[in-house]
Each structure stands twice: as C-alpha cells, then as structure tokens.
C-alpha positions as CSV (number, residue, x, y, z in Angstrom):
1,X,47.4,15.5,-2.6
2,X,45.4,13.8,0.0
3,X,43.6,17.0,0.7
4,X,42.2,16.9,-2.8
5,X,41.5,13.2,-3.3
6,X,39.4,12.7,-0.2
7,X,36.9,15.5,-1.1
8,X,36.8,14.4,-4.7
9,X,36.0,10.9,-3.6
10,X,33.3,12.0,-1.3
11,X,31.8,14.3,-4.0
12,X,32.0,11.4,-6.5
13,X,30.2,9.0,-4.2
14,X,27.6,11.6,-3.3
15,X,26.7,12.7,-6.8
16,X,27.5,9.6,-8.9
17,X,27.4,6.4,-6.8
18,X,24.4,7.3,-4.6
19,X,22.0,8.3,-7.4
20,X,23.2,5.3,-9.5
21,X,22.4,3.0,-6.5
22,X,19.0,4.6,-6.0
23,X,18.0,4.5,-9.7
24,X,19.2,0.9,-10.0
25,X,16.9,-0.3,-7.2
26,X,14.0,1.8,-8.3
27,X,14.3,0.2,-11.8
28,X,14.4,-3.3,-10.2
29,X,11.3,-2.6,-8.1
30,X,9.4,-1.3,-11.2
31,X,10.4,-4.5,-13.1
32,X,9.1,-6.8,-10.5
33,X,5.8,-4.8,-10.2
34,X,4.5,-6.8,-7.2
35,X,3.5,-10.3,-6.3
36,X,3.4,-12.9,-9.0
37,X,0.4,-15.2,-9.4
38,X,2.3,-18.0,-7.8
39,X,3.1,-15.8,-4.8
40,X,-0.5,-14.7,-4.5
41,X,-1.7,-18.3,-4.6
42,X,0.8,-19.3,-1.9
43,X,-0.2,-16.3,0.2
44,X,-3.9,-17.3,-0.2
45,X,-3.2,-20.9,0.8
46,X,-1.2,-19.7,3.8
47,X,-4.1,-17.4,4.8
48,X,-6.6,-20.2,4.5
49,X,-4.3,-22.5,6.6
50,X,-3.9,-19.9,9.3
51,X,-7.7,-19.3,9.4
52,X,-8.4,-23.1,9.7
53,X,-5.8,-23.4,12.5
54,X,-7.3,-20.4,14.3
55,X,-10.7,-22.0,14.0
56,X,-9.4,-25.3,15.4
57,X,-7.8,-23.5,18.3
58,X,-11.0,-21.6,19.0
59,X,-12.9,-24.9,19.0
60,X,-10.4,-26.4,21.5
61,X,-10.7,-23.3,23.7
62,X,-14.5,-23.6,23.6
63,X,-14.4,-27.3,24.6
64,X,-12.0,-26.6,27.5
65,X,-14.1,-23.7,28.6
66,X,-17.2,-25.9,28.6
67,X,-15.4,-28.6,30.6
68,X,-13.6,-26.3,33.1
69,X,-15.5,-23.3,34.4
70,X,-12.3,-21.8,35.7
71,X,-10.7,-21.6,32.3
72,X,-10.4,-18.1,31.1
73,X,-10.7,-17.6,27.3
74,X,-8.1,-15.3,25.8
75,X,-8.9,-11.9,24.4
76,X,-8.3,-13.2,20.8
77,X,-11.2,-15.7,21.2
78,X,-13.5,-12.9,22.4
79,X,-12.7,-11.1,19.2
80,X,-13.1,-14.1,16.9
81,X,-16.7,-13.2,16.2
82,X,-15.5,-10.0,14.5
83,X,-12.9,-11.9,12.5
84,X,-15.4,-13.3,10.1
85,X,-16.2,-9.8,9.0
86,X,-12.5,-9.0,8.4
87,X,-11.4,-10.3,5.0
88,X,-7.9,-9.0,4.6
89,X,-6.9,-11.0,1.6
90,X,-10.2,-10.8,-0.4
91,X,-8.6,-8.4,-2.8
92,X,-6.2,-11.1,-3.9
93,X,-9.1,-13.4,-4.7
94,X,-10.8,-10.7,-6.6
95,X,-7.6,-10.0,-8.6
96,X,-7.2,-13.7,-9.4
97,X,-10.8,-13.9,-10.6
98,X,-10.2,-10.8,-12.9
99,X,-7.1,-12.4,-14.3
100,X,-8.9,-15.7,-14.9
101,X,-11.7,-13.8,-16.7
102,X,-9.2,-12.1,-19.0
103,X,-7.6,-15.4,-20.0
C-alpha cells in the first residue's frame, strides 16, 4: 500500500500542486503590475534625499581636503563629476508627468 501512495503523492504534487502554485503567483504578479504612484513618489523622494546627502558628504570631503593636504579623497568622490550625467530614476519622473497629463 505504501509503495503505491508515495509515488501517487509525488506525482500529484508534481503535476497538480506545483503548477497551481506557479500559476497562482504569476496571476498575483500580473494583478500588481508594478509600482503604484505612491511607491514611485516615495522612491523619487528617497532618491532625492540620497542625492542631497551625497552632495553634502562631497562638500564635507572637499572642505577637509582643502584644510588637510594629507587627506585622500575616496574613489566615489572622484567619480562624483560623472554622477550628474547619470539619471537613473528619470524614467519615473517622465512616467509621472505622462500620468499627470492624462488626468
């Protein structure tokens, strides 16, 4: 009897439970669709805050470097000039503007 139940259970899980689980979560992901407007706003605010904090840190590092000639600026500061050209979250702002125009 056990010789029959174990393989039937495994086959049942493999061909019924696993596809049901996969389709359930695929359906959930499709319902959500992506970030909500509130999430995009929060993400944009956090990005602005991180950029301001990074600018403050860069300013402090420049002041310390001007006062102490032995201070060695980190690699991130040397790359800060290129950061202004890198706008990772601009697509969020563009999407928000499009949604505002549609309203």
